[in-house]
Backbone as JSON Lines, residues from 0, in Angstrom:
{"i":0,"aa":"M","n":[97.64,106.75,140.98],"ca":[98.71,105.8,140.74],"c":[98.12,104.41,140.57]}
{"i":1,"aa":"V","n":[98.62,103.69,139.64],"ca":[98.15,102.34,139.37],"c":[98.77,101.38,140.38]}
{"i":2,"aa":"R","n":[97.93,100.56,140.98],"ca":[98.41,99.58,141.95],"c":[98.29,98.19,141.33]}
{"i":3,"aa":"L","n":[99.39,97.47,141.33],"ca":[99.42,96.14,140.74],"c":[99.6,95.1,141.82]}
{"i":4,"aa":"K","n":[99.12,93.92,141.55],"ca":[99.33,92.81,142.47],"c":[100.79,92.39,142.42]}
{"i":5,"aa":"N","n":[101.34,92.0,143.54],"ca":[102.75,91.64,143.61],"c":[103.02,90.18,143.25]}
{"i":6,"aa":"S","n":[101.99,89.42,142.9],"ca":[102.2,88.0,142.64],"c":[103.19,87.76,141.5]}
{"i":7,"aa":"A","n":[103.15,88.61,140.48],"ca":[104.08,88.44,139.36],"c":[105.49,88.83,139.74]}
{"i":8,"aa":"F","n":[105.64,89.73,140.7],"ca":[106.95,90.24,141.07],"c":[107.67,89.32,142.06]}
{"i":9,"aa":"L","n":[106.93,88.48,142.76],"ca":[107.55,87.63,143.78],"c":[108.45,86.57,143.17]}
{"i":10,"aa":"R","n":[108.15,86.16,141.95],"ca":[108.95,85.12,141.31],"c":[110.2,85.63,140.64]}
{"i":11,"aa":"V","n":[110.36,86.93,140.49],"ca":[111.48,87.47,139.71],"c":[112.82,87.0,140.25]}
{"i":12,"aa":"A","n":[112.98,86.93,141.56],"ca":[114.25,86.5,142.14],"c":[114.53,85.02,141.85]}
{"i":13,"aa":"Q","n":[113.51,84.24,141.53],"ca":[113.69,82.81,141.3],"c":[113.82,82.46,139.82]}
{"i":14,"aa":"V","n":[113.74,83.44,138.95],"ca":[113.77,83.17,137.51],"c":[115.2,82.89,137.06]}
{"i":15,"aa":"Y","n":[115.38,81.79,136.34],"ca":[116.71,81.4,135.9],"c":[116.88,81.45,134.39]}
{"i":16,"aa":"F","n":[115.81,81.36,133.66],"ca":[115.91,81.29,132.21],"c":[115.32,82.55,131.59]}
{"i":17,"aa":"T","n":[115.86,82.94,130.45],"ca":[115.4,84.13,129.74],"c":[113.93,84.01,129.4]}
{"i":18,"aa":"K","n":[113.51,82.85,128.99],"ca":[112.1,82.63,128.66],"c":[111.21,82.93,129.86]}
{"i":19,"aa":"D","n":[111.62,82.49,131.04],"ca":[110.83,82.74,132.24],"c":[110.78,84.22,132.57]}
{"i":20,"aa":"M","n":[111.88,84.95,132.38],"ca":[111.9,86.39,132.65],"c":[110.93,87.1,131.7]}
{"i":21,"aa":"G","n":[110.89,86.68,130.45],"ca":[109.95,87.26,129.5],"c":[108.52,87.01,129.9]}
{"i":22,"aa":"E","n":[108.26,85.84,130.47],"ca":[106.91,85.51,130.93],"c":[106.5,86.42,132.09]}
{"i":23,"aa":"V","n":[107.42,86.66,133.01],"ca":[107.13,87.55,134.14],"c":[106.9,88.97,133.64]}
{"i":24,"aa":"W","n":[107.74,89.44,132.72],"ca":[107.61,90.79,132.17],"c":[106.27,90.94,131.43]}
{"i":25,"aa":"A","n":[105.9,89.95,130.64],"ca":[104.62,90.0,129.92],"c":[103.44,90.02,130.91]}
{"i":26,"aa":"N","n":[103.56,89.27,131.98],"ca":[102.51,89.24,132.99],"c":[102.37,90.61,133.66]}
{"i":27,"aa":"M","n":[103.48,91.26,133.94],"ca":[103.43,92.58,134.56],"c":[102.79,93.59,133.62]}
{"i":28,"aa":"L","n":[103.15,93.56,132.35],"ca":[102.56,94.48,131.38],"c":[101.07,94.23,131.21]}
{"i":29,"aa":"H","n":[100.68,92.96,131.18],"ca":[99.26,92.64,131.05],"c":[98.48,93.11,132.28]}
{"i":30,"aa":"S","n":[99.04,92.94,133.46],"ca":[98.38,93.41,134.69],"c":[98.22,94.93,134.66]}
{"i":31,"aa":"L","n":[99.25,95.63,134.21],"ca":[99.18,97.09,134.1],"c":[98.1,97.5,133.12]}
{"i":32,"aa":"L","n":[98.04,96.86,131.96],"ca":[97.01,97.17,130.96],"c":[95.62,96.91,131.53]}
{"i":33,"aa":"A","n":[95.43,95.79,132.2],"ca":[94.12,95.46,132.78],"c":[93.68,96.5,133.8]}
{"i":34,"aa":"E","n":[94.61,96.93,134.66],"ca":[94.26,97.94,135.67],"c":[93.92,99.28,135.03]}
{"i":35,"aa":"L","n":[94.67,99.67,134.01],"ca":[94.39,100.95,133.34],"c":[93.04,100.9,132.64]}
{"i":36,"aa":"I","n":[92.71,99.78,132.03],"ca":[91.41,99.65,131.37],"c":[90.3,99.67,132.41]}
{"i":37,"aa":"K","n":[90.52,99.02,133.53],"ca":[89.51,99.02,134.6],"c":[89.29,100.43,135.15]}
{"i":38,"aa":"M","n":[90.36,101.21,135.26],"ca":[90.26,102.56,135.82],"c":[89.75,103.59,134.81]}
{"i":39,"aa":"H","n":[90.18,103.47,133.55],"ca":[89.92,104.53,132.57],"c":[89.09,104.09,131.37]}
{"i":40,"aa":"G","n":[88.73,102.82,131.28],"ca":[87.92,102.35,130.17],"c":[88.73,101.97,128.94]}
{"i":41,"aa":"W","n":[88.01,101.66,127.87],"ca":[88.61,101.17,126.63],"c":[88.22,102.08,125.48]}
{"i":42,"aa":"S","n":[89.14,102.34,124.57],"ca":[88.85,103.14,123.39],"c":[88.88,102.24,122.16]}
{"i":43,"aa":"N","n":[87.76,102.18,121.43],"ca":[87.73,101.44,120.17],"c":[88.39,102.23,119.05]}
{"i":44,"aa":"N","n":[88.63,103.51,119.3],"ca":[89.15,104.41,118.29],"c":[90.62,104.77,118.53]}
{"i":45,"aa":"A","n":[91.33,103.98,119.3],"ca":[92.7,104.32,119.71],"c":[93.67,104.41,118.53]}
{"i":46,"aa":"M","n":[93.46,103.62,117.5],"ca":[94.39,103.65,116.36],"c":[94.22,104.91,115.52]}
{"i":47,"aa":"K","n":[93.03,105.48,115.51],"ca":[92.78,106.69,114.73],"c":[92.97,107.96,115.54]}
{"i":48,"aa":"D","n":[92.67,107.89,116.85],"ca":[92.8,109.06,117.72],"c":[93.51,108.66,119.01]}
{"i":49,"aa":"P","n":[94.84,108.72,119.05],"ca":[95.58,108.29,120.24],"c":[95.71,109.36,121.31]}
{"i":50,"aa":"S","n":[94.8,110.31,121.34],"ca":[94.91,111.38,122.33],"c":[93.9,111.24,123.45]}
{"i":51,"aa":"G","n":[93.12,110.18,123.47],"ca":[92.08,110.02,124.49],"c":[92.63,109.61,125.83]}
{"i":52,"aa":"P","n":[91.79,109.7,126.88],"ca":[92.22,109.35,128.24],"c":[91.96,107.89,128.6]}
{"i":53,"aa":"E","n":[91.51,107.07,127.67],"ca":[91.14,105.69,127.98],"c":[92.37,104.86,128.36]}
{"i":54,"aa":"G","n":[92.11,103.74,129.01],"ca":[93.18,102.9,129.55],"c":[94.12,102.33,128.52]}
{"i":55,"aa":"N","n":[93.59,101.85,127.39],"ca":[94.48,101.26,126.38],"c":[95.35,102.33,125.72]}
{"i":56,"aa":"V","n":[94.82,103.55,125.57],"ca":[95.6,104.66,125.02],"c":[96.69,105.07,126.02]}
{"i":57,"aa":"A","n":[96.32,105.17,127.29],"ca":[97.28,105.55,128.34],"c":[98.4,104.51,128.44]}
{"i":58,"aa":"F","n":[98.05,103.22,128.3],"ca":[99.06,102.15,128.37],"c":[100.09,102.3,127.25]}
{"i":59,"aa":"M","n":[99.62,102.53,126.03],"ca":[100.56,102.67,124.92],"c":[101.46,103.9,125.09]}
{"i":60,"aa":"H","n":[100.89,105.01,125.55],"ca":[101.71,106.19,125.8],"c":[102.73,105.92,126.91]}
{"i":61,"aa":"L","n":[102.3,105.25,127.94],"ca":[103.18,104.91,129.05],"c":[104.34,104.04,128.59]}
{"i":62,"aa":"L","n":[104.04,103.01,127.82],"ca":[105.07,102.1,127.34],"c":[106.04,102.81,126.39]}
{"i":63,"aa":"I","n":[105.51,103.57,125.46],"ca":[106.36,104.27,124.49],"c":[107.2,105.35,125.17]}
{"i":64,"aa":"D","n":[106.64,106.05,126.15],"ca":[107.39,107.08,126.87],"c":[108.48,106.5,127.75]}
{"i":65,"aa":"A","n":[108.28,105.29,128.29],"ca":[109.26,104.69,129.2],"c":[110.41,104.04,128.45]}
{"i":66,"aa":"L","n":[110.2,103.59,127.22],"ca":[111.26,102.89,126.49],"c":[112.54,103.7,126.31]}
{"i":67,"aa":"P","n":[112.48,104.98,125.9],"ca":[113.75,105.71,125.73],"c":[114.48,106.01,127.04]}
{"i":68,"aa":"L","n":[113.81,105.9,128.17],"ca":[114.43,106.18,129.45],"c":[115.22,105.0,130.0]}
{"i":69,"aa":"Q","n":[115.03,103.82,129.41],"ca":[115.67,102.62,129.92],"c":[117.14,102.56,129.52]}
{"i":70,"aa":"P","n":[117.97,101.99,130.39],"ca":[119.37,101.76,130.02],"c":[119.46,100.57,129.07]}
{"i":71,"aa":"C","n":[120.63,100.36,128.48],"ca":[120.84,99.17,127.65],"c":[120.79,97.94,128.55]}
{"i":72,"aa":"N","n":[120.16,96.91,128.09],"ca":[119.98,95.66,128.85],"c":[119.41,95.92,130.25]}
{"i":73,"aa":"P","n":[118.22,96.52,130.33],"ca":[117.65,96.82,131.64],"c":[117.2,95.56,132.36]}
{"i":74,"aa":"T","n":[117.2,95.63,133.67],"ca":[116.64,94.54,134.45],"c":[115.13,94.71,134.49]}
{"i":75,"aa":"C","n":[114.46,93.67,134.91],"ca":[113.01,93.71,135.01],"c":[112.58,94.8,136.01]}
{"i":76,"aa":"E","n":[113.31,94.92,137.09],"ca":[112.98,95.92,138.11],"c":[113.16,97.34,137.57]}
{"i":77,"aa":"Q","n":[114.21,97.59,136.78],"ca":[114.4,98.92,136.19],"c":[113.25,99.27,135.26]}
{"i":78,"aa":"C","n":[112.82,98.34,134.46],"ca":[111.7,98.58,133.54],"c":[110.43,98.88,134.31]}
{"i":79,"aa":"R","n":[110.19,98.11,135.34],"ca":[108.98,98.3,136.16],"c":[108.97,99.69,136.79]}
{"i":80,"aa":"W","n":[110.09,100.11,137.36],"ca":[110.11,101.41,138.02],"c":[109.99,102.56,137.02]}
{"i":81,"aa":"L","n":[110.54,102.4,135.82],"ca":[110.37,103.43,134.8],"c":[108.9,103.56,134.39]}
{"i":82,"aa":"C","n":[108.2,102.44,134.29],"ca":[106.77,102.51,133.98],"c":[106.0,103.19,135.1]}
{"i":83,"aa":"F","n":[106.35,102.88,136.35],"ca":[105.68,103.54,137.47],"c":[105.98,105.04,137.47]}
{"i":84,"aa":"L","n":[107.21,105.4,137.18],"ca":[107.58,106.82,137.12],"c":[106.77,107.54,136.06]}
{"i":85,"aa":"R","n":[106.67,106.96,134.87],"ca":[105.89,107.58,133.79],"c":[104.42,107.62,134.14]}
{"i":86,"aa":"S","n":[103.9,106.59,134.81],"ca":[102.48,106.58,135.15],"c":[102.15,107.69,136.15]}
{"i":87,"aa":"N","n":[103.05,107.96,137.07],"ca":[102.82,109.04,138.02],"c":[102.81,110.4,137.34]}
{"i":88,"aa":"K","n":[103.65,110.56,136.33],"ca":[103.73,111.86,135.64],"c":[102.61,112.04,134.63]}
{"i":89,"aa":"S","n":[102.19,110.94,133.96],"ca":[101.22,111.13,132.9],"c":[99.78,110.85,133.28]}
{"i":90,"aa":"I","n":[99.53,109.84,134.1],"ca":[98.13,109.54,134.42],"c":[97.77,109.81,135.87]}
{"i":91,"aa":"G","n":[98.73,109.93,136.72],"ca":[98.43,110.27,138.1],"c":[98.09,109.11,138.88]}
């Protein structure tokens, strides 16, 4: 299971503007990508062969698999938990 730092999540309750929420969401996705790359490495061939176990390939599969599971207008917390759910099922 991927473990992320909670620093990005602590501010979510204090976010008032849509722009700020997008910044928090982008930070969470970037942290997830960085951890997956650190754990599984990087694939230079991801665009031609998206079946590898590398971190950047796993991130794209995780993101694409989680998108259809989200409700309309999801909260940041719902998106985060769907990504965690998919990461447990697909990468362990």
